[in-house]
All heavy atoms as a GROMACS GRO file, in nm:
protein
  583
    1MET      N    1  22.472  12.200  -0.588
    1MET     CA    2  22.603  12.255  -0.563
    1MET      C    3  22.581  12.395  -0.510
    1MET      O    4  22.523  12.481  -0.583
    1MET     CB    5  22.684  12.249  -0.687
    1MET     CG    6  22.803  12.340  -0.682
    1MET     SD    7  22.921  12.330  -0.822
    1MET     CE    8  22.825  12.362  -0.961
    2PRO      N    9  22.631  12.433  -0.391
    2PRO     CA   10  22.624  12.566  -0.341
    2PRO      C   11  22.716  12.655  -0.430
    2PRO      O   12  22.819  12.614  -0.467
    2PRO     CB   13  22.671  12.556  -0.196
    2PRO     CG   14  22.655  12.414  -0.161
    2PRO     CD   15  22.670  12.340  -0.284
    3PHE      N   16  22.668  12.776  -0.452
    3PHE     CA   17  22.742  12.867  -0.543
    3PHE      C   18  22.736  13.009  -0.486
    3PHE      O   19  22.624  13.056  -0.448
    3PHE     CB   20  22.695  12.863  -0.681
    3PHE     CG   21  22.761  12.958  -0.781
    3PHE    CD1   22  22.888  12.945  -0.816
    3PHE    CD2   23  22.692  13.079  -0.812
    3PHE    CE1   24  22.951  13.034  -0.910
    3PHE    CE2   25  22.751  13.169  -0.896
    3PHE     CZ   26  22.879  13.151  -0.947
    4ALA      N   27  22.850  13.080  -0.472
    4ALA     CA   28  22.849  13.216  -0.434
    4ALA      C   29  22.929  13.293  -0.532
    4ALA      O   30  23.038  13.250  -0.574
    4ALA     CB   31  22.910  13.233  -0.286
    5ASN      N   32  22.880  13.413  -0.568
    5ASN     CA   33  22.949  13.498  -0.667
    5ASN      C   34  22.966  13.638  -0.605
    5ASN      O   35  22.870  13.710  -0.584
    5ASN     CB   36  22.864  13.511  -0.795
    5ASN     CG   37  22.932  13.585  -0.909
    5ASN    OD1   38  23.016  13.680  -0.887
    5ASN    ND2   39  22.906  13.538  -1.029
    6PHE      N   40  23.091  13.669  -0.583
    6PHE     CA   41  23.124  13.809  -0.533
    6PHE      C   42  23.178  13.889  -0.645
    6PHE      O   43  23.268  13.854  -0.718
    6PHE     CB   44  23.237  13.796  -0.427
    6PHE     CG   45  23.192  13.727  -0.299
    6PHE    CD1   46  23.194  13.586  -0.290
    6PHE    CD2   47  23.136  13.797  -0.190
    6PHE    CE1   48  23.153  13.520  -0.179
    6PHE    CE2   49  23.097  13.731  -0.074
    6PHE     CZ   50  23.096  13.593  -0.067
    7LYS      N   51  23.123  14.011  -0.665
    7LYS     CA   52  23.168  14.100  -0.761
    7LYS      C   53  23.223  14.221  -0.682
    7LYS      O   54  23.156  14.288  -0.610
    7LYS     CB   55  23.056  14.146  -0.856
    7LYS     CG   56  23.002  14.028  -0.940
    7LYS     CD   57  22.894  14.077  -1.033
    7LYS     CE   58  22.833  13.965  -1.110
    7LYS     NZ   59  22.911  13.913  -1.219
    8VAL      N   60  23.354  14.255  -0.708
    8VAL     CA   61  23.421  14.351  -0.636
    8VAL      C   62  23.496  14.448  -0.737
    8VAL      O   63  23.532  14.401  -0.849
    8VAL     CB   64  23.524  14.300  -0.538
    8VAL    CG1   65  23.454  14.211  -0.432
    8VAL    CG2   66  23.631  14.218  -0.604
    9PRO      N   67  23.514  14.574  -0.702
    9PRO     CA   68  23.593  14.660  -0.790
    9PRO      C   69  23.733  14.599  -0.808
    9PRO      O   70  23.797  14.556  -0.712
    9PRO     CB   71  23.598  14.794  -0.715
    9PRO     CG   72  23.480  14.792  -0.621
    9PRO     CD   73  23.464  14.644  -0.584
   10GLU      N   74  23.789  14.611  -0.932
   10GLU     CA   75  23.915  14.549  -0.959
   10GLU      C   76  24.026  14.612  -0.876
   10GLU      O   77  24.013  14.732  -0.846
   10GLU     CB   78  23.947  14.546  -1.107
   10GLU     CG   79  23.978  14.690  -1.163
   10GLU     CD   80  24.010  14.682  -1.311
   10GLU    OE1   81  24.034  14.577  -1.363
   10GLU    OE2   82  24.007  14.789  -1.371
   11LYS      N   83  24.126  14.537  -0.845
   11LYS     CA   84  24.242  14.574  -0.772
   11LYS      C   85  24.219  14.633  -0.632
   11LYS      O   86  24.292  14.715  -0.575
   11LYS     CB   87  24.324  14.685  -0.853
   11LYS     CG   88  24.368  14.630  -0.987
   11LYS     CD   89  24.440  14.728  -1.065
   11LYS     CE   90  24.477  14.668  -1.204
   11LYS     NZ   91  24.538  14.763  -1.296
   12THR      N   92  24.104  14.594  -0.571
   12THR     CA   93  24.074  14.634  -0.433
   12THR      C   94  24.104  14.521  -0.333
   12THR      O   95  24.095  14.554  -0.210
   12THR     CB   96  23.933  14.686  -0.419
   12THR    OG1   97  23.842  14.575  -0.452
   12THR    CG2   98  23.905  14.811  -0.508
   13LEU      N   99  24.132  14.406  -0.382
   13LEU     CA  100  24.156  14.292  -0.289
   13LEU      C  101  24.291  14.230  -0.328
   13LEU      O  102  24.331  14.219  -0.443
   13LEU     CB  103  24.051  14.185  -0.305
   13LEU     CG  104  23.912  14.221  -0.261
   13LEU    CD1  105  23.820  14.102  -0.283
   13LEU    CD2  106  23.909  14.256  -0.108
   14THR      N  107  24.367  14.191  -0.226
   14THR     CA  108  24.486  14.118  -0.248
   14THR      C  109  24.455  13.969  -0.277
   14THR      O  110  24.342  13.926  -0.244
   14THR     CB  111  24.578  14.126  -0.129
   14THR    OG1  112  24.515  14.058  -0.017
   14THR    CG2  113  24.616  14.270  -0.088
   15PRO      N  114  24.544  13.893  -0.331
   15PRO     CA  115  24.518  13.749  -0.350
   15PRO      C  116  24.487  13.683  -0.214
   15PRO      O  117  24.403  13.597  -0.210
   15PRO     CB  118  24.648  13.695  -0.406
   15PRO     CG  119  24.710  13.808  -0.482
   15PRO     CD  120  24.672  13.933  -0.398
   16LYS      N  121  24.551  13.718  -0.106
   16LYS     CA  122  24.519  13.668   0.028
   16LYS      C  123  24.375  13.696   0.065
   16LYS      O  124  24.311  13.610   0.129
   16LYS     CB  125  24.623  13.721   0.128
   16LYS     CG  126  24.600  13.673   0.269
   16LYS     CD  127  24.663  13.532   0.279
   16LYS     CE  128  24.652  13.492   0.427
   16LYS     NZ  129  24.658  13.348   0.444
   17GLN      N  130  24.327  13.812   0.040
   17GLN     CA  131  24.192  13.851   0.073
   17GLN      C  132  24.096  13.769  -0.007
   17GLN      O  133  23.984  13.727   0.042
   17GLN     CB  134  24.170  14.001   0.056
   17GLN     CG  135  24.231  14.087   0.153
   17GLN     CD  136  24.231  14.233   0.125
   17GLN    OE1  137  24.255  14.275   0.005
   17GLN    NE2  138  24.204  14.316   0.219
   18LYS      N  139  24.117  13.746  -0.131
   18LYS     CA  140  24.036  13.667  -0.215
   18LYS      C  141  24.033  13.518  -0.165
   18LYS      O  142  23.925  13.463  -0.156
   18LYS     CB  143  24.083  13.667  -0.362
   18LYS     CG  144  24.069  13.795  -0.432
   18LYS     CD  145  24.126  13.785  -0.572
   18LYS     CE  146  24.160  13.923  -0.627
   18LYS     NZ  147  24.231  13.910  -0.755
   19GLU      N  148  24.146  13.476  -0.126
   19GLU     CA  149  24.154  13.339  -0.066
   19GLU      C  150  24.067  13.330   0.060
   19GLU      O  151  23.997  13.229   0.077
   19GLU     CB  152  24.297  13.301  -0.039
   19GLU     CG  153  24.319  13.170   0.022
   19GLU     CD  154  24.462  13.136   0.054
   19GLU    OE1  155  24.556  13.196  -0.009
   19GLU    OE2  156  24.487  13.047   0.142
   20GLU      N  157  24.070  13.431   0.137
   20GLU     CA  158  23.994  13.432   0.262
   20GLU      C  159  23.838  13.427   0.231
   20GLU      O  160  23.762  13.363   0.291
   20GLU     CB  161  24.024  13.557   0.350
   20GLU     CG  162  23.956  13.548   0.478
   20GLU     CD  163  23.998  13.648   0.581
   20GLU    OE1  164  24.103  13.727   0.552
   20GLU    OE2  165  23.937  13.666   0.685
   21ILE      N  166  23.798  13.506   0.122
   21ILE     CA  167  23.658  13.504   0.082
   21ILE      C  168  23.614  13.363   0.044
   21ILE      O  169  23.514  13.315   0.091
   21ILE     CB  170  23.638  13.602  -0.030
   21ILE    CG1  171  23.649  13.747   0.022
   21ILE    CG2  172  23.499  13.575  -0.089
   21ILE    CD1  173  23.647  13.851  -0.090
   22VAL      N  174  23.700  13.300  -0.037
   22VAL     CA  175  23.666  13.158  -0.080
   22VAL      C  176  23.660  13.067   0.041
   22VAL      O  177  23.568  12.987   0.053
   22VAL     CB  178  23.772  13.112  -0.185
   22VAL    CG1  179  23.752  12.959  -0.208
   22VAL    CG2  180  23.764  13.194  -0.306
   23THR      N  181  23.759  13.074   0.129
   23THR     CA  182  23.766  12.978   0.244
   23THR      C  183  23.646  12.998   0.337
   23THR      O  184  23.582  12.907   0.379
   23THR     CB  185  23.897  13.003   0.315
   23THR    OG1  186  24.001  12.973   0.234
   23THR    CG2  187  23.908  12.906   0.440
   24ARG      N  188  23.619  13.123   0.378
   24ARG     CA  189  23.521  13.159   0.469
   24ARG      C  190  23.380  13.127   0.419
   24ARG      O  191  23.288  13.084   0.489
   24ARG     CB  192  23.528  13.297   0.522
   24ARG     CG  193  23.658  13.312   0.605
   24ARG     CD  194  23.681  13.448   0.652
   24ARG     NE  195  23.579  13.482   0.750
   24ARG     CZ  196  23.574  13.594   0.821
   24ARG    NH1  197  23.665  13.695   0.791
   24ARG    NH2  198  23.481  13.622   0.911
   25THR      N  199  23.362  13.158   0.288
   25THR     CA  200  23.225  13.127   0.220
   25THR      C  201  23.206  12.977   0.220
   25THR      O  202  23.096  12.935   0.247
   25THR     CB  203  23.233  13.185   0.079
   25THR    OG1  204  23.251  13.330   0.094
   25THR    CG2  205  23.094  13.162   0.016
   26THR      N  206  23.306  12.904   0.182
   26THR     CA  207  23.294  12.751   0.185
   26THR      C  208  23.259  12.702   0.322
   26THR      O  209  23.161  12.616   0.341
   26THR     CB  210  23.424  12.691   0.140
   26THR    OG1  211  23.446  12.736   0.003
   26THR    CG2  212  23.414  12.532   0.142
   27GLU      N  213  23.326  12.756   0.428
   27GLU     CA  214  23.295  12.716   0.564
   27GLU      C  215  23.152  12.751   0.602
   27GLU      O  216  23.089  12.672   0.671
   27GLU     CB  217  23.393  12.777   0.661
   27GLU     CG  218  23.534  12.722   0.645
   27GLU     CD  219  23.543  12.575   0.667
   27GLU    OE1  220  23.474  12.515   0.752
   27GLU    OE2  221  23.619  12.509   0.593
   28LEU      N  222  23.100  12.862   0.554
   28LEU     CA  223  22.961  12.902   0.585
   28LEU      C  224  22.870  12.809   0.525
   28LEU      O  225  22.771  12.758   0.596
   28LEU     CB  226  22.935  13.044   0.533
   28LEU     CG  227  22.789  13.094   0.550
   28LEU    CD1  228  22.758  13.105   0.698
   28LEU    CD2  229  22.774  13.227   0.479
   29TYR      N  230  22.883  12.766   0.400
   29TYR     CA  231  22.804  12.672   0.336
   29TYR      C  232  22.810  12.532   0.408
   29TYR      O  233  22.710  12.466   0.421
   29TYR     CB  234  22.836  12.643   0.187
   29TYR     CG  235  22.773  12.752   0.098
   29TYR    CD1  236  22.848  12.824   0.013
   29TYR    CD2  237  22.635  12.776   0.100
   29TYR    CE1  238  22.786  12.921  -0.069
   29TYR    CE2  239  22.574  12.868   0.012
   29TYR     CZ  240  22.652  12.942  -0.068
   29TYR     OH  241  22.595  13.033  -0.147
   30VAL      N  242  22.929  12.495   0.453
   30VAL     CA  243  22.941  12.366   0.524
   30VAL      C  244  22.863  12.383   0.662
   30VAL      O  245  22.796  12.279   0.696
   30VAL     CB  246  23.090  12.339   0.554
   30VAL    CG1  247  23.107  12.226   0.652
   30VAL    CG2  248  23.159  12.302   0.424
   31GLU      N  249  22.863  12.493   0.728
   31GLU     CA  250  22.785  12.511   0.848
   31GLU      C  251  22.636  12.493   0.826
   31GLU      O  252  22.563  12.441   0.903
   31GLU     CB  253  22.809  12.648   0.912
   31GLU     CG  254  22.945  12.662   0.980
   31GLU     CD  255  22.959  12.807   1.033
   31GLU    OE1  256  22.857  12.872   1.073
   31GLU    OE2  257  23.072  12.852   1.032
   32ILE      N  258  22.595  12.548   0.709
   32ILE     CA  259  22.456  12.544   0.677
   32ILE      C  260  22.409  12.399   0.625
   32ILE      O  261  22.305  12.353   0.669
   32ILE     CB  262  22.418  12.652   0.573
   32ILE    CG1  263  22.435  12.786   0.641
   32ILE    CG2  264  22.271  12.636   0.521
   32ILE    CD1  265  22.440  12.901   0.538
   33TYR      N  266  22.484  12.351   0.528
   33TYR     CA  267  22.443  12.221   0.462
   33TYR      C  268  22.502  12.101   0.512
   33TYR      O  269  22.470  11.993   0.472
   33TYR     CB  270  22.470  12.234   0.309
   33TYR     CG  271  22.390  12.332   0.233
   33TYR    CD1  272  22.438  12.457   0.192
   33TYR    CD2  273  22.254  12.302   0.205
   33TYR    CE1  274  22.356  12.546   0.124
   33TYR    CE2  275  22.176  12.387   0.130
   33TYR     CZ  276  22.228  12.515   0.091
   33TYR     OH  277  22.144  12.599   0.026
   34GLY      N  278  22.607  12.118   0.593
   34GLY     CA  279  22.678  12.003   0.645
   34GLY      C  280  22.806  11.976   0.557
   34GLY      O  281  22.828  12.036   0.453
   35GLU      N  282  22.889  11.886   0.605
   35GLU     CA  283  23.014  11.855   0.539
   35GLU      C  284  23.001  11.813   0.396
   35GLU      O  285  23.089  11.833   0.315
   35GLU     CB  286  23.086  11.741   0.622
   35GLU     CG  287  23.230  11.722   0.588
   35GLU     CD  288  23.313  11.844   0.608
   35GLU    OE1  289  23.296  11.917   0.710
   35GLU    OE2  290  23.408  11.866   0.524
   36ARG      N  291  22.885  11.761   0.358
   36ARG     CA  292  22.863  11.715   0.217
   36ARG      C  293  22.877  11.831   0.123
   36ARG      O  294  22.907  11.811   0.002
   36ARG     CB  295  22.723  11.657   0.205
   36ARG     CG  296  22.610  11.748   0.232
   36ARG     CD  297  22.473  11.678   0.238
   36ARG     NE  298  22.373  11.760   0.293
   36ARG     CZ  299  22.291  11.838   0.219
   36ARG    NH1  300  22.298  11.833   0.091
   36ARG    NH2  301  22.200  11.915   0.281
   37ALA      N  302  22.866  11.954   0.168
   37ALA     CA  303  22.873  12.068   0.079
   37ALA      C  304  23.020  12.102   0.043
   37ALA      O  305  23.046  12.174  -0.057
   37ALA     CB  306  22.805  12.193   0.138
   38ARG      N  307  23.112  12.064   0.124
   38ARG     CA  308  23.254  12.113   0.106
   38ARG      C  309  23.310  12.081  -0.035
   38ARG      O  310  23.364  12.173  -0.098
   38ARG     CB  311  23.340  12.047   0.209
   38ARG     CG  312  23.485  12.102   0.202
   38ARG     CD  313  23.577  12.052   0.315
   38ARG     NE  314  23.520  12.065   0.444
   38ARG     CZ  315  23.524  12.182   0.512
   38ARG    NH1  316  23.576  12.292   0.461
   38ARG    NH2  317  23.472  12.185   0.637
   39ASN      N  318  23.291  11.960  -0.087
   39ASN     CA  319  23.348  11.922  -0.216
   39ASN      C  320  23.276  11.980  -0.332
   39ASN      O  321  23.329  11.972  -0.446
   39ASN     CB  322  23.358  11.770  -0.224
   39ASN     CG  323  23.467  11.715  -0.129
   39ASN    OD1  324  23.556  11.786  -0.100
   39ASN    ND2  325  23.446  11.594  -0.084
   40THR      N  326  23.154  12.036  -0.314
   40THR     CA  327  23.080  12.086  -0.430
   40THR      C  328  23.061  12.241  -0.425
   40THR      O  329  22.995  12.292  -0.516
   40THR     CB  330  22.947  12.015  -0.437
   40THR    OG1  331  22.870  12.035  -0.319
   40THR    CG2  332  22.965  11.865  -0.460
   41THR      N  333  23.108  12.308  -0.324
   41THR     CA  334  23.089  12.447  -0.313
   41THR      C  335  23.179  12.521  -0.402
   41THR      O  336  23.296  12.497  -0.412
   41THR     CB  337  23.110  12.496  -0.161
   41THR    OG1  338  23.017  12.441  -0.084
   41THR    CG2  339  23.101  12.646  -0.154
   42MET      N  340  23.118  12.611  -0.487
   42MET     CA  341  23.196  12.695  -0.580
   42MET      C  342  23.180  12.835  -0.542
   42MET      O  343  23.069  12.891  -0.513
   42MET     CB  344  23.139  12.672  -0.724
   42MET     CG  345  23.212  12.762  -0.822
   42MET     SD  346  23.146  12.729  -0.994
   42MET     CE  347  23.270  12.790  -1.087
   43VAL      N  348  23.295  12.904  -0.527
   43VAL     CA  349  23.298  13.046  -0.497
   43VAL      C  350  23.377  13.120  -0.604
   43VAL      O  351  23.487  13.086  -0.637
   43VAL     CB  352  23.367  13.071  -0.355
   43VAL    CG1  353  23.367  13.220  -0.325
   43VAL    CG2  354  23.300  12.986  -0.247
   44LEU      N  355  23.313  13.224  -0.659
   44LEU     CA  356  23.366  13.293  -0.772
   44LEU      C  357  23.386  13.435  -0.728
   44LEU      O  358  23.289  13.504  -0.683
   44LEU     CB  359  23.278  13.288  -0.894
   44LEU     CG  360  23.326  13.358  -1.017
   44LEU    CD1  361  23.458  13.310  -1.068
   44LEU    CD2  362  23.220  13.349  -1.125
   45VAL      N  363  23.510  13.491  -0.726
   45VAL     CA  364  23.538  13.631  -0.694
   45VAL      C  365  23.570  13.700  -0.831
   45VAL      O  366  23.671  13.672  -0.886
   45VAL     CB  367  23.650  13.646  -0.594
   45VAL    CG1  368  23.677  13.794  -0.566
   45VAL    CG2  369  23.625  13.570  -0.468
   46GLU      N  370  23.483  13.784  -0.876
   46GLU     CA  371  23.498  13.854  -1.002
   46GLU      C  372  23.538  14.000  -0.974
   46GLU      O  373  23.468  14.069  -0.894
   46GLU     CB  374  23.370  13.853  -1.081
   46GLU     CG  375  23.333  13.718  -1.135
   46GLU     CD  376  23.204  13.734  -1.222
   46GLU    OE1  377  23.096  13.727  -1.166
   46GLU    OE2  378  23.218  13.741  -1.339
   47GLU      N  379  23.640  14.045  -1.052
   47GLU     CA  380  23.679  14.185  -1.037
   47GLU      C  381  23.621  14.262  -1.153
   47GLU      O  382  23.635  14.228  -1.272
   47GLU     CB  383  23.832  14.198  -1.044
   47GLU     CG  384  23.903  14.138  -0.923
   47GLU     CD  385  24.042  14.164  -0.918
   47GLU    OE1  386  24.117  14.093  -1.008
   47GLU    OE2  387  24.092  14.249  -0.847
   48VAL      N  388  23.544  14.365  -1.118
   48VAL     CA  389  23.476  14.452  -1.216
   48VAL      C  390  23.563  14.573  -1.246
   48VAL      O  391  23.614  14.630  -1.154
   48VAL     CB  392  23.337  14.495  -1.162
   48VAL    CG1  393  23.268  14.588  -1.255
   48VAL    CG2  394  23.254  14.373  -1.126
   49ALA      N  395  23.580  14.604  -1.370
   49ALA     CA  396  23.658  14.719  -1.416
   49ALA      C  397  23.612  14.842  -1.347
   49ALA      O  398  23.491  14.868  -1.327
   49ALA     CB  399  23.657  14.735  -1.565
   50ASP      N  400  23.710  14.932  -1.317
   50ASP     CA  401  23.671  15.064  -1.252
   50ASP      C  402  23.576  15.135  -1.343
   50ASP      O  403  23.587  15.139  -1.464
   50ASP     CB  404  23.796  15.145  -1.238
   50ASP     CG  405  23.777  15.265  -1.141
   50ASP    OD1  406  23.698  15.255  -1.049
   50ASP    OD2  407  23.845  15.370  -1.163
   51GLY      N  408  23.467  15.182  -1.282
   51GLY     CA  409  23.359  15.252  -1.360
   51GLY      C  410  23.256  15.155  -1.414
   51GLY      O  411  23.159  15.197  -1.483
   52GLY      N  412  23.279  15.031  -1.395
   52GLY     CA  413  23.185  14.931  -1.444
   52GLY      C  414  23.080  14.886  -1.344
   52GLY      O  415  23.019  14.780  -1.358
   53TRP      N  416  23.055  14.967  -1.245
   53TRP     CA  417  22.963  14.935  -1.142
   53TRP      C  418  22.899  15.064  -1.091
   53TRP      O  419  22.957  15.168  -1.112
   53TRP     CB  420  23.023  14.851  -1.035
   53TRP     CG  421  23.150  14.914  -0.982
   53TRP    CD1  422  23.276  14.906  -1.036
   53TRP    CD2  423  23.170  14.980  -0.854
   53TRP    NE1  424  23.368  14.969  -0.960
   53TRP    CE2  425  23.302  15.015  -0.849
   53TRP    CE3  426  23.088  15.015  -0.748
   53TRP    CZ2  427  23.364  15.082  -0.737
   53TRP    CZ3  428  23.145  15.082  -0.645
   53TRP    CH2  429  23.278  15.121  -0.635
   54GLY      N  430  22.786  15.056  -1.025
   54GLY     CA  431  22.726  15.176  -0.971
   54GLY      C  432  22.620  15.146  -0.869
   54GLY      O  433  22.578  15.029  -0.849
   55ILE      N  434  22.571  15.245  -0.808
   55ILE     CA  435  22.462  15.239  -0.707
   55ILE      C  436  22.362  15.348  -0.737
   55ILE      O  437  22.398  15.459  -0.766
   55ILE     CB  438  22.523  15.253  -0.568
   55ILE    CG1  439  22.626  15.149  -0.530
   55ILE    CG2  440  22.411  15.260  -0.458
   55ILE    CD1  441  22.695  15.166  -0.406
   56SER      N  442  22.232  15.313  -0.720
   56SER     CA  443  22.124  15.411  -0.736
   56SER      C  444  22.128  15.477  -0.874
   56SER      O  445  22.097  15.600  -0.881
   56SER     CB  446  22.125  15.513  -0.628
   56SER     OG  447  22.114  15.451  -0.498
   57GLY      N  448  22.165  15.411  -0.978
   57GLY     CA  449  22.170  15.467  -1.112
   57GLY      C  450  22.286  15.552  -1.140
   57GLY      O  451  22.294  15.615  -1.247
   58ASN      N  452  22.390  15.560  -1.050
   58ASN     CA  453  22.510  15.636  -1.074
   58ASN      C  454  22.630  15.550  -1.088
   58ASN      O  455  22.652  15.465  -1.003
   58ASN     CB  456  22.530  15.729  -0.956
   58ASN     CG  457  22.417  15.832  -0.937
   58ASN    OD1  458  22.378  15.896  -1.031
   58ASN    ND2  459  22.359  15.833  -0.818
   59VAL      N  460  22.707  15.570  -1.189
   59VAL     CA  461  22.830  15.497  -1.209
   59VAL      C  462  22.933  15.549  -1.109
   59VAL      O  463  22.953  15.670  -1.090
   59VAL     CB  464  22.887  15.517  -1.352
   59VAL    CG1  465  23.024  15.450  -1.370
   59VAL    CG2  466  22.787  15.460  -1.457
   60LEU      N  467  22.999  15.454  -1.044
   60LEU     CA  468  23.097  15.486  -0.941
   60LEU      C  469  23.234  15.446  -0.982
   60LEU      O  470  23.251  15.348  -1.052
   60LEU     CB  471  23.062  15.424  -0.810
   60LEU     CG  472  22.920  15.462  -0.754
   60LEU    CD1  473  22.905  15.386  -0.622
   60LEU    CD2  474  22.921  15.612  -0.727
   61THR      N  475  23.338  15.518  -0.943
   61THR     CA  476  23.475  15.486  -0.962
   61THR      C  477  23.544  15.487  -0.826
   61THR      O  478  23.493  15.550  -0.731
   61THR     CB  479  23.543  15.583  -1.055
   61THR    OG1  480  23.548  15.714  -0.997
   61THR    CG2  481  23.477  15.595  -1.190
   62LEU      N  482  23.661  15.429  -0.814
   62LEU     CA  483  23.740  15.426  -0.698
   62LEU      C  484  23.777  15.567  -0.664
   62LEU      O  485  23.777  15.604  -0.546
   62LEU     CB  486  23.864  15.335  -0.712
   62LEU     CG  487  23.836  15.187  -0.729
   62LEU    CD1  488  23.967  15.113  -0.750
   62LEU    CD2  489  23.761  15.137  -0.605
   63ALA      N  490  23.814  15.649  -0.761
   63ALA     CA  491  23.852  15.789  -0.732
   63ALA      C  492  23.740  15.865  -0.665
   63ALA      O  493  23.760  15.945  -0.580
   63ALA     CB  494  23.898  15.855  -0.864
   64MET      N  495  23.616  15.840  -0.718
   64MET     CA  496  23.502  15.912  -0.659
   64MET      C  497  23.484  15.875  -0.513
   64MET      O  498  23.440  15.957  -0.429
   64MET     CB  499  23.376  15.881  -0.738
   64MET     CG  500  23.368  15.941  -0.872
   64MET     SD  501  23.235  15.864  -0.974
   64MET     CE  502  23.097  15.927  -0.877
   65LEU      N  503  23.513  15.755  -0.479
   65LEU     CA  504  23.492  15.700  -0.344
   65LEU      C  505  23.609  15.718  -0.252
   65LEU      O  506  23.604  15.695  -0.134
   65LEU     CB  507  23.448  15.555  -0.350
   65LEU     CG  508  23.322  15.519  -0.423
   65LEU    CD1  509  23.307  15.368  -0.429
   65LEU    CD2  510  23.208  15.582  -0.350
   66GLY      N  511  23.722  15.765  -0.311
   66GLY     CA  512  23.842  15.787  -0.231
   66GLY      C  513  23.906  15.650  -0.188
   66GLY      O  514  23.968  15.645  -0.080
   67GLU      N  515  23.875  15.544  -0.262
   67GLU     CA  516  23.925  15.413  -0.222
   67GLU      C  517  24.070  15.394  -0.254
   67GLU      O  518  24.117  15.428  -0.360
   67GLU     CB  519  23.847  15.305  -0.297
   67GLU     CG  520  23.706  15.295  -0.257
   67GLU     CD  521  23.678  15.232  -0.123
   67GLU    OE1  522  23.762  15.145  -0.078
   67GLU    OE2  523  23.573  15.262  -0.060
   68ALA      N  524  24.142  15.338  -0.161
   68ALA     CA  525  24.281  15.300  -0.179
   68ALA      C  526  24.283  15.157  -0.237
   68ALA      O  527  24.202  15.074  -0.197
   68ALA     CB  528  24.368  15.309  -0.052
   69THR      N  529  24.381  15.125  -0.320
   69THR     CA  530  24.398  14.991  -0.366
   69THR      C  531  24.511  14.924  -0.289
   69THR      O  532  24.605  14.984  -0.251
   69THR     CB  533  24.425  14.994  -0.522
   69THR    OG1  534  24.544  15.063  -0.535
   69THR    CG2  535  24.309  15.054  -0.597
   70PRO      N  536  24.495  14.794  -0.274
   70PRO     CA  537  24.606  14.721  -0.206
   70PRO      C  538  24.736  14.732  -0.289
   70PRO      O  539  24.735  14.744  -0.408
   70PRO     CB  540  24.559  14.574  -0.204
   70PRO     CG  541  24.413  14.582  -0.231
   70PRO     CD  542  24.390  14.704  -0.308
   71THR      N  543  24.844  14.727  -0.214
   71THR     CA  544  24.981  14.738  -0.284
   71THR      C  545  25.013  14.609  -0.357
   71THR      O  546  25.083  14.614  -0.455
   71THR     CB  547  25.085  14.772  -0.186
   71THR    OG1  548  25.092  14.676  -0.079
   71THR    CG2  549  25.064  14.910  -0.125
   72ASP      N  550  24.962  14.498  -0.308
   72ASP     CA  551  24.999  14.369  -0.378
   72ASP      C  552  24.880  14.305  -0.430
   72ASP      O  553  24.799  14.236  -0.362
   72ASP     CB  554  25.066  14.270  -0.277
   72ASP     CG  555  25.103  14.137  -0.337
   72ASP    OD1  556  25.104  14.133  -0.460
   72ASP    OD2  557  25.117  14.042  -0.255
   73THR      N  558  24.857  14.324  -0.563
   73THR     CA  559  24.744  14.265  -0.627
   73THR      C  560  24.785  14.150  -0.722
   73THR      O  561  24.704  14.099  -0.799
   73THR     CB  562  24.659  14.365  -0.705
   73THR    OG1  563  24.746  14.433  -0.801
   73THR    CG2  564  24.599  14.473  -0.610
   74SER      N  565  24.911  14.114  -0.716
   74SER     CA  566  24.959  14.008  -0.801
   74SER      C  567  24.890  13.871  -0.763
   74SER      O  568  24.852  13.853  -0.646
   74SER     CB  569  25.109  13.988  -0.794
   74SER     OG  570  25.145  13.951  -0.661
   75ASP      N  571  24.878  13.782  -0.854
   75ASP     CA  572  24.814  13.650  -0.827
   75ASP      C  573  24.917  13.549  -0.788
   75ASP      O  574  24.885  13.431  -0.780
   75ASP     CB  575  24.742  13.610  -0.951
   75ASP     CG  576  24.610  13.685  -0.966
   75ASP    OD1  577  24.559  13.731  -0.863
   75ASP    OD2  578  24.569  13.705  -1.082
   76ALA      N  579  25.036  13.590  -0.754
   76ALA     CA  580  25.144  13.494  -0.714
   76ALA      C  581  25.124  13.445  -0.575
   76ALA      O  582  25.064  13.501  -0.494
   76ALA     CB  583  25.280  13.554  -0.733
   0.00000   0.00000   0.00000
């Protein structure tokens, strides 16, 4: 079973963007493995709490990076 795990800072993607990640990743696996991969491909988009991630040994926050958050982060 193909599996992809995306870890992103929380509240930086809208539900529509998450859906696009799932859809496009599934299509990529289908291109690579063939149609047989469609029904077994699992894509997980995990939101990591602000300050719960870092690069080069440094904890990063959205404020440090000047990142804007999407206005619509509801799961509706």
